C-alpha positions in Angstrom: 130.0 74.7 109.6 128.8 78.2 110.3 126.9 80.0 107.5 127.8 83.7 107.2 124.7 85.1 105.7 124.3 88.2 103.6 121.0 90.0 103.1 118.3 87.7 101.5 120.3 84.4 102.0 118.8 81.5 104.0 120.1 78.5 105.8 118.4 75.4 107.2 118.2 75.0 111.0 119.4 71.6 112.2 117.6 71.6 115.5 114.5 73.0 117.2 115.9 74.6 120.4 118.1 77.6 119.6 119.5 80.8 120.9 119.7 84.0 119.0 122.5 86.2 120.2 122.7 89.9 119.4 125.7 92.2 119.9 125.2 95.9 119.1 127.9 97.8 121.1 125.2 100.1 122.6 121.9 99.3 124.5 119.2 98.4 122.1 115.7 96.7 122.4 115.4 93.1 121.2 112.1 91.4 120.6 110.3 89.0 118.3 107.0 88.6 116.5 105.1 85.5 115.5 103.6 85.4 112.0 101.1 83.2 110.2 101.6 81.8 106.7 101.3 85.3 105.2 103.7 86.7 107.8 100.9 88.6 109.5 101.1 89.3 113.3 97.5 88.6 114.5 97.6 90.5 117.7 99.7 91.9 120.6 99.8 88.4 122.1 102.0 87.4 119.2 104.7 89.9 120.1 107.5 89.2 122.7 109.0 92.3 124.1 110.6 93.6 127.3 107.1 94.3 128.8 105.9 90.8 127.9 109.1 88.7 127.4 107.6 85.2 127.3 105.5 83.5 124.6 105.0 79.7 123.9 108.4 78.6 122.5 109.9 82.1 122.7 111.7 84.2 125.4 113.3 87.6 124.9 115.3 90.0 127.1 113.5 92.2 129.7 115.4 95.4 129.1 117.6 97.2 126.6 121.2 96.0 126.5 124.2 95.8 124.2 124.1 92.0 124.2 121.0 89.9 124.1 120.2 86.2 124.1 116.8 85.2 122.8 115.6 81.6 123.4 113.5 79.8 120.7 111.9 76.4 120.8 110.5 75.8 117.3 108.8 72.7 118.4 106.8 74.5 121.1 105.4 77.2 118.8 101.7 77.1 118.0 100.8 75.2 114.8 99.5 78.5 113.2 102.9 80.1 113.5 105.0 79.9 110.4 107.5 82.7 111.0 109.5 84.2 113.8 110.9 87.7 113.2 113.7 89.0 115.3 113.3 92.8 115.9 115.9 95.3 117.0 115.0 98.9 118.0 116.7 101.9 119.6 115.2 103.0 122.9 113.8 106.5 122.9 113.7 109.0 125.7 116.7 107.7 127.5 119.5 109.4 125.6 121.8 107.7 123.1 121.7 107.6 119.3 118.4 108.0 117.4 119.4 106.1 114.3 121.3 102.8 113.6 123.6 104.7 111.2 125.3 106.2 114.2 126.1 102.8 115.7 128.3 99.9 114.8 126.4 97.4 112.7 124.5 94.9 115.0 125.8 91.3 114.8 123.2 88.5 115.1 124.0 84.8 115.3 121.9 81.7 115.7 123.4 79.0 117.9 122.6 75.7 119.4 122.1 75.4 123.2 125.7 74.3 123.4 126.9 77.6 121.9 127.8 76.1 118.5 127.0 78.7 115.8 124.6 77.7 113.0 124.4 81.0 111.1 125.4 84.6 111.5 124.5 87.9 110.0 125.8 91.5 110.3 123.0 93.9 109.8 124.6 96.4 107.5 123.3 99.2 105.3 121.3 101.0 108.0 121.3 104.8 108.2 118.3 106.8 109.5 116.4 103.7 110.6 115.6 103.3 114.3 114.1 99.8 114.1 115.0 96.8 112.0 113.9 93.2 111.3 117.3 91.4 111.6 116.4 87.8 111.0 113.4 85.6 110.4 113.0 81.9 111.2 110.4 80.5 108.8 108.9 77.1 108.0 108.8 75.9 104.5 107.9 72.3 103.3 108.0 71.3 107.0 111.6 72.5 107.4 112.6 75.5 109.5 115.1 77.9 108.0 116.7 81.2 109.0 116.9 84.1 106.6 118.9 87.3 106.8 116.5 90.2 106.4 118.0 93.5 107.5 114.8 95.5 106.7 115.1 98.9 108.4 112.3 101.4 109.4 112.9 105.1 109.8 109.5 105.3 111.6 110.7 103.0 114.4 108.8 100.2 116.1 105.4 101.5 115.2 106.1 101.5 111.5 107.8 98.1 111.7 104.9 96.5 113.6 102.4 98.1 111.3 104.2 96.7 108.3 103.6 93.2 109.8 99.9 93.8 109.9 99.5 94.5 113.6 96.4 96.8 114.1 97.6 98.1 117.5 101.1 98.9 116.2 101.4 102.5 117.6 99.9 101.6 121.0 102.2 98.6 121.4 105.3 100.5 120.3 104.6 103.1 122.9 104.1 100.5 125.6 107.4 98.8 124.7 109.3 102.0 124.9 107.7 102.9 128.2 108.7 99.5 129.6 112.2 99.9 128.3 112.5 103.4 129.8 111.3 102.2 133.2 113.7 99.3 133.2 116.7 101.5 132.3 115.8 104.1 134.8 115.8 101.4 137.5 119.0 99.7 136.4 121.3 102.6 135.2 122.8 104.8 137.9 123.7 108.4 137.1 127.4 108.9 136.2 129.7 110.7 138.6 130.8 114.3 137.9 133.2 114.5 134.9 136.7 115.8 135.6 138.9 117.5 133.0 140.9 114.3 132.5 137.7 112.4 132.0 136.6 114.9 129.4 139.9 114.5 127.4 139.5 110.7 127.6 135.9 110.9 126.4 136.8 113.2 123.5 139.6 110.8 122.4 137.3 107.8 122.6 134.5 109.6 120.8 136.8 110.7 118.1 137.9 107.1 117.5 134.3 105.8 117.6 133.1 108.6 115.4 135.6 107.8 112.7 134.4 104.2 112.8 130.8 105.2 112.6 131.5 107.5 109.7 133.2 104.8 107.6 131.8 101.7 106.0 132.3 99.1 103.4 131.1 95.8 104.6 130.1 93.5 107.4 131.4 94.0 110.9 132.9 91.8 113.5 131.3 90.1 116.4 132.8 92.7 118.8 130.8 95.4 116.9 133.8 97.6 116.6 133.2 98.6 113.0 130.4 100.4 111.2 127.7 99.8 108.6 128.2 99.3 104.9 126.6 100.5 101.8 125.1 97.1 100.9 122.9 98.3 98.0 124.1 99.8 95.0 122.6 103.0 93.7 122.1 101.3 90.3 120.9 97.8 91.3 117.5 98.8 92.7 118.1 97.8 96.2 115.9 99.5 98.8 118.5 100.9 101.1 119.9 103.7 98.9 122.0 106.3 100.6 120.6 109.8 100.9 122.2 112.8 99.0 124.9 114.7 100.8 122.6 117.6 101.4 120.1 115.6 103.3 119.5 116.9 106.8 121.3 115.1 109.6 120.1 114.6 113.1 119.3 118.0 114.6 120.1 117.2 118.2 123.1 119.2 119.5 126.3 117.2 119.6 129.4 117.7 121.7 132.6 118.6 119.9 134.7 115.5 119.2 137.7 117.0 117.4 138.3 118.0 113.8 135.5 117.2 111.3 136.1 114.2 109.1 135.3 115.0 105.5 135.8 111.4 104.4 133.0 109.7 102.6 130.5 108.7 105.4 130.3 105.1 104.2 133.8 104.3 103.2 135.4 101.6 105.3 139.1 101.0 105.7 139.2 98.8 108.8 137.9 95.3 108.9 136.8 92.6 111.4 138.8 89.5 111.9 140.1 87.7 109.9 142.0 90.9 108.9 142.4 91.8 105.3 145.8 92.5 103.8 147.2 95.9 104.7 149.4 98.2 102.8 152.9 99.2 103.9 153.1 102.6 105.6 153.4 105.3 103.0 156.1 108.0 103.2 155.0 111.3 104.7 152.9 113.3 102.3 152.1 110.3 100.0 148.9 108.2 99.8 149.2 104.6 101.0 149.6 102.0 98.3 146.3 100.3 97.6 145.7 96.6 98.4 143.1 94.3 97.0 140.6 93.3 99.7 141.3 96.4 101.8 137.7 96.6 103.1 135.6 95.0 105.8 134.2 91.5 105.4 134.4 87.9 106.7 135.6 86.6 103.4 137.8 87.8 100.6 134.8 87.8 98.2 132.9 90.1 100.6 135.8 92.4 101.2 136.3 92.8 97.4 132.6 93.4 96.9 132.7 96.1 99.6 135.9 97.6 98.2 134.4 97.9 94.7 131.3 99.7 96.0 133.6 101.9 98.1 135.5 102.8 95.0 132.1 103.7 93.3 131.2 105.9 96.2 134.6 107.6 96.3 134.4 108.4 92.6 130.9 109.8 93.0 132.0 111.9 96.0 135.1 113.4 94.5 133.4 114.1 91.2 130.5 115.7 93.0 132.9 117.9 94.9 134.7 119.0 91.7 131.4 119.8 90.0 130.2 121.8 93.0 133.5 123.7 93.1 133.3 124.6 89.4 129.7 125.7 89.8 130.7 127.9 92.7 133.5 129.4 90.6 131.1 130.1 87.7 128.5 131.6 90.0 131.1 133.8 91.7 132.4 135.0 88.3 128.9 136.0 87.2 128.3 137.9 90.4 131.5 139.8 90.2 131.0 140.7 86.5 127.5 141.8 87.2 128.8 144.0 90.0 131.4 145.6 87.6 128.7 146.3 85.0 126.3 147.7 87.5 128.8 150.4 88.6 128.9 153.2 86.0 132.3 154.3 87.2 133.9 151.0 86.1 132.6 151.3 82.5 135.1 154.2 81.8 138.8 153.7 81.4 140.7 150.7 82.4 139.1 150.1 85.8 136.4 147.8 84.3 138.9 145.7 82.4 141.1 145.3 85.5 138.1 144.2 87.6 137.0 141.7 84.9 140.5 140.3 84.6 140.7 139.9 88.4 137.3 138.1 88.5 138.4 135.7 85.8 141.7 135.1 87.5 139.9 134.2 90.7 137.6 131.9 88.8 140.5 130.1 87.1 142.3 129.7 90.4 139.3 128.1 92.0 138.8 125.7 89.1 142.5 124.8 89.0 142.5 124.0 92.7 139.4 121.8 92.3 141.0 120.1 89.3 144.1 119.4 91.3 142.2 117.7 94.1 140.1 115.7 91.6 143.2 114.5 89.7 144.8 113.5 93.0 141.8 111.5 94.0 141.4 110.0 90.6 145.1 108.9 90.6 144.5 107.1 93.9 141.4 105.3 92.6 143.1 104.3 89.3 145.9 102.8 91.4 143.3 101.0 93.5 141.5 99.7 90.4 144.8 98.4 89.0 145.3 96.1 92.0 141.6 95.2 92.6 140.7 94.1 89.1 143.2 91.3 88.8 142.1 90.0 92.3 138.4 89.7 91.5 136.8 86.3 91.5 135.2 85.1 88.2 131.7 86.4 89.1 133.1 89.9 89.6 135.8 89.8 87.0 135.9 91.1 83.4 135.8 88.4 80.7 139.4 89.3 79.9 140.5 88.6 83.5 142.7 85.5 83.9 140.4 84.3 86.7 138.1 82.9 84.0 140.8 80.6 82.7 141.0 78.9 86.1 137.2 78.8 86.3 135.5 75.8 88.1 131.8 75.3 88.6 131.1 76.8 92.1 129.7 74.9 95.0 127.9 78.0 96.3 126.2 81.1 94.8 128.5 84.1 94.9 127.4 87.4 96.6 127.0 89.3 93.3 127.4 89.3 89.6 129.1 91.8 87.3 126.8 93.1 84.6 128.9 95.9 83.2 131.2 98.8 84.0 130.4 102.4 85.1 132.3 105.6 84.5 131.9 109.4 84.5 133.0 112.0 81.9 135.7 113.4 84.3 137.4 110.0 84.3 136.5 108.0 81.3 139.4 105.6 81.7 138.5 104.7 85.3 135.9 101.9 85.1 134.1 100.7 88.2 132.5 97.2 88.0 128.7 97.3 88.3 127.7 94.5 90.6 124.2 93.3 91.3 123.4 91.0 94.2 122.4 87.4 93.7 119.8 85.9 93.6 118.4 88.5 91.2 115.7 90.7 92.6 114.6 91.9 89.1 115.2 90.9 85.5 117.1 92.7 82.8 115.9 94.6 79.7 118.7 94.8 77.1 117.6 97.8 75.0 118.1 97.0 71.3 116.8 100.3 70.2 118.6 103.6 69.4 118.6 104.9 73.0 120.1 108.3 72.1 123.7 107.5 73.0 126.3 108.5 70.4 127.4 104.8 70.0 123.9 103.7 69.3 123.1 106.4 66.8 126.2 105.5 64.8 125.1 101.9 64.4 122.6 100.4 61.9 119.5 98.8 63.5 120.5 95.3 62.6 124.0 95.8 64.1 122.4 97.1 67.3 120.0 94.1 67.6 122.9 91.7 67.0 124.9 93.5 69.7 122.0 93.3 72.1 121.7 89.5 71.6 125.5 89.1 72.1 125.1 91.0 75.4 122.2 88.8 76.5 124.3 85.7 75.8 127.2 87.1 77.8 124.9 87.9 80.8 123.3 84.4 80.6 126.7 82.7 80.5 127.7 84.6 83.6 124.6 83.6 85.4 125.0 79.9 84.4 128.7 80.1 85.5 127.8 81.7 88.9 125.4 79.0 90.1 126.2 75.4 91.2 125.6 72.7 88.7 121.9 72.2 88.0 120.7 75.2 90.0 120.1 77.5 87.1 118.0 76.8 84.0 117.8 79.0 80.9 115.0 79.1 78.4 115.0 81.1 75.1 112.2 82.5 73.0 113.4 83.5 69.5 110.2 83.6 67.5 111.7 84.3 64.0 115.1 82.6 64.7 116.9 86.0 64.2 119.2 85.4 67.2 120.5 82.0 66.1 124.0 83.2 65.5 124.4 85.0 68.8 122.8 82.1 70.7 125.2 79.5 69.3 127.4 79.4 72.4 124.3 78.4 74.5 122.8 76.0 72.0 126.0 74.2 71.0 127.2 73.7 74.6 123.9 72.1 75.6 123.3 74.3 78.6 119.7 75.3 77.5 116.7 73.5 78.9 115.4 73.0 75.4 116.1 74.4 71.9 115.1 78.1 71.4 111.3 78.3 71.0 110.2 79.6 67.6 106.9 80.6 66.2 103.6 81.4 68.0 103.3 77.8 69.3 106.8 77.8 70.8 106.2 81.2 72.5 102.9 79.9 73.9 104.3 76.6 75.2 107.3 78.2 77.0 105.2 81.0 78.6 102.5 78.5 79.7 105.1 76.3 81.3 106.8 79.1 83.3 103.5 80.7 84.2 102.3 77.3 85.5 105.5 76.9 87.5 105.0 80.4 89.2 101.4 79.5 90.0 102.2 76.1 91.5 105.0 77.3 93.7 103.1 80.3 94.9 100.1 78.2 95.8 102.3 75.6 97.5 104.0 78.3 99.6 100.7 80.0 100.5 99.0 76.8 101.3 101.9 75.2 103.2 101.7 72.2 100.8 105.2 72.4 99.2 105.4 68.6 99.4 102.5 68.4 96.9 104.5 69.9 94.1 104.8 67.7 91.0 107.9 65.5 91.3 109.1 66.6 87.8 109.0 70.3 88.7 112.4 72.0 88.1 113.3 73.7 91.4 116.3 75.5 89.9 116.3 79.3 89.3 114.8 80.0 85.9 115.8 82.6 83.3 113.8 83.3 80.2 115.5 85.1 77.4 113.0 86.8 75.0 114.3 88.1 71.7 112.6 90.4 69.2 109.7 91.3 71.5 106.9 91.9 70.6 107.1 89.9 67.3 105.3 86.6 67.7 103.4 87.7 70.9 99.6 88.1 71.1 97.7 89.8 73.9 97.6 86.7 76.1 101.4 86.2 75.7 102.0 89.8 76.6 99.9 89.4 79.7 101.9 86.3 80.7 105.1 88.2 80.3 103.9 91.0 82.6 102.8 88.3 85.1 106.3 86.7 85.0 108.0 90.1 85.5 105.8 90.9 88.5 105.5 87.5 90.3 108.4 85.5 88.9 111.4 86.9 90.9 109.8 85.9 94.2 109.8 82.2 93.2 113.0 82.2 91.1 111.7 83.0 87.6 113.5 85.9 85.9 113.2 87.7 82.6 115.8 88.9 80.2 114.1 90.9 77.5 116.0 91.8 74.3 113.7 94.5 72.8 113.3 98.0 71.4 110.7 99.8 73.3 109.6 101.7 70.2 108.7 98.3 68.6 106.2 97.8 71.4 104.8 101.3 71.2 101.5 100.0 69.8 100.7 98.6 73.2 100.8 102.1 74.7 101.1 102.3 78.5 100.0 98.6 78.9 103.7 97.6 78.9 105.0 100.4 81.2 104.8 98.1 84.3 106.9 95.5 82.4 109.6 97.9 81.5 109.7 99.4 85.1 110.1 95.9 86.6 113.3 95.3 84.7 116.8 96.8 85.0 117.6 98.5 81.7 121.1 97.9 80.3 122.4 98.6 76.8 124.7 96.8 74.3 126.7 99.9 73.8 127.9 102.7 76.2 125.1 104.8 77.4 124.8 107.4 80.2 121.3 106.3 81.3 121.9 105.1 84.9 121.0 107.7 87.5 122.7 107.8 90.9 120.3 108.8 93.6 123.1 109.7 96.0 124.6 112.8 94.2 122.5 112.8 91.0 125.2 111.7 88.6 124.3 110.2 85.2 126.7 107.2 85.0 127.8 105.8 81.7 127.1 102.1 81.5 129.2 99.9 79.3 128.4 96.1 78.9 130.9 93.5 79.8 131.6 91.5 76.6 134.4 88.9 75.9 137.3 90.2 73.9 137.0 89.9 70.1 137.9 86.3 69.0 138.0 85.0 72.6 136.6 81.5 73.3 136.3 82.1 77.1 132.5 82.0 77.0 132.4 78.7 75.2 135.0 77.3 77.5 133.1 78.3 80.6 129.8 77.0 79.2 131.5 73.7 78.3 132.4 73.2 82.0 128.8 74.1 83.0 127.4 71.6 80.6 129.8 68.9 81.8 128.8 69.5 85.4 125.1 69.3 84.5 125.7 66.0 82.6 127.4 64.6 85.6 124.2 65.2 87.6 122.1 63.5 84.9 120.5 66.7 83.7 
């Protein structure tokens, strides 16, 4: 069965002799590097590229092309090689686009020699990058696996090779591009003179392609007919965040390709096969009826994920446009009033009053026009949210969604997890699910202090701490429910036992690895155990001795919930927490801190790295999440079960039953 990978996912390779097939729609350069245990490329002889296409166990294409086939024999690689990175780059000096964001997303698949597909990955989320590490084949515990990487580099081949530790990165990058330029010059003939009919055809084709390149929302098809997606959220800490609208675009002159498309550059409405459901044609002058899953993707889950983030981007775009229009109207009003006041003739009689009234009338007209457009866009997004929310799978759904009543312990990890909702002041009733990708790349800090939000200031300290623990339990329950049975373990540190009531759903269901740790000794024991696990796994990976790990080591993802920090923590325990926050996520150990930063102020800047390593969320609505795309401050609201609902206990009961069936 083919594994359709998303960024960060891996899949075992069933055989040693493989082909890696690349489809990009436009000529690109394909190559590969060999890396040691640390992923370092030791020299130019460890790089296969068009100028040197053959290495032991590896063969790549000799020139730039839209389709490539790379041959890999894992059994023939040198013993010192632990990683094979597949590189894609745009040729320079031969025309064509200068960034991957102007192309359809490259599609990469790993197949057997008979053509049977093992795994595939669509390299989405690229923009100004001109080189990308698409896949890596890596050896762990004697087993070869493939991982979807998708790491792009705006600095091109030189930056990419330098990032892999190659000292001669710039020289080799120049040599590769020279070899590619020479090969293309020999193999590509000059086109014949263009006729007027050809020009019209070219413009039509370019207009169609341009519309695809300007839209996005998910993975693309094997024919590379659709474009890239915004695969990282502006609030989830993912590296590929989109640039603000005012960021400079490519400065190369472009031919006219018809009317400018003002649609959001990353919003996708077309999808690869299998096609998503489509709405019925709308009457003239009316917006089409929204449909759940109306975004690109190879599965309904992926399409819904992309649609949710497309809604987030559309709300950000339309709100930014409205605010910009209002600012312009205010600025214009001020200028016109200043002009009236600066003219002595307008200060006498009714001329000045007339001019001021005319200026204010223009201001009101501009604001009304902007508000009309905003309300139109908001109405469309509200209609879309009304059909998308009921269709979301449990990991994406609100606790009130009926999907949880049909919950079953999954066989695979979902793409993402809902950790709350987002909204803006212009549309407080329109909530966009806040999704973070799985597995987690960073832990969570649930702020139990008075963060400055109106809701927090109206609550007593004890109420706020209790709400923070309820939020932590809801997040932990979601994580437990999202993972297959036995693949997620939760530990709790509650030094004074103040969180016992909130922790009851976890303790009573039996899903915890052990009862909540209390007192100094309990804190010390749990931290020592998790720190030792991180150390052992890291040493095993670096030393290539994963088979030497203790047989009783829990290989599941680990989550540590810490309540009432820093009470019950000494300096050593604080140091261990910082270590887990920094090193834990890479080996599957994550923190969930329930703390008031003011309580830890005695430590000064010592704990700043700890707070920065975690994603801050709040137990009450708070506008603390910044959007790097257009600069909005989004209001975050936690996702809690409805008052009196037993849905969390019912879900945890199923998780516990599934764990017991495995003997855990």
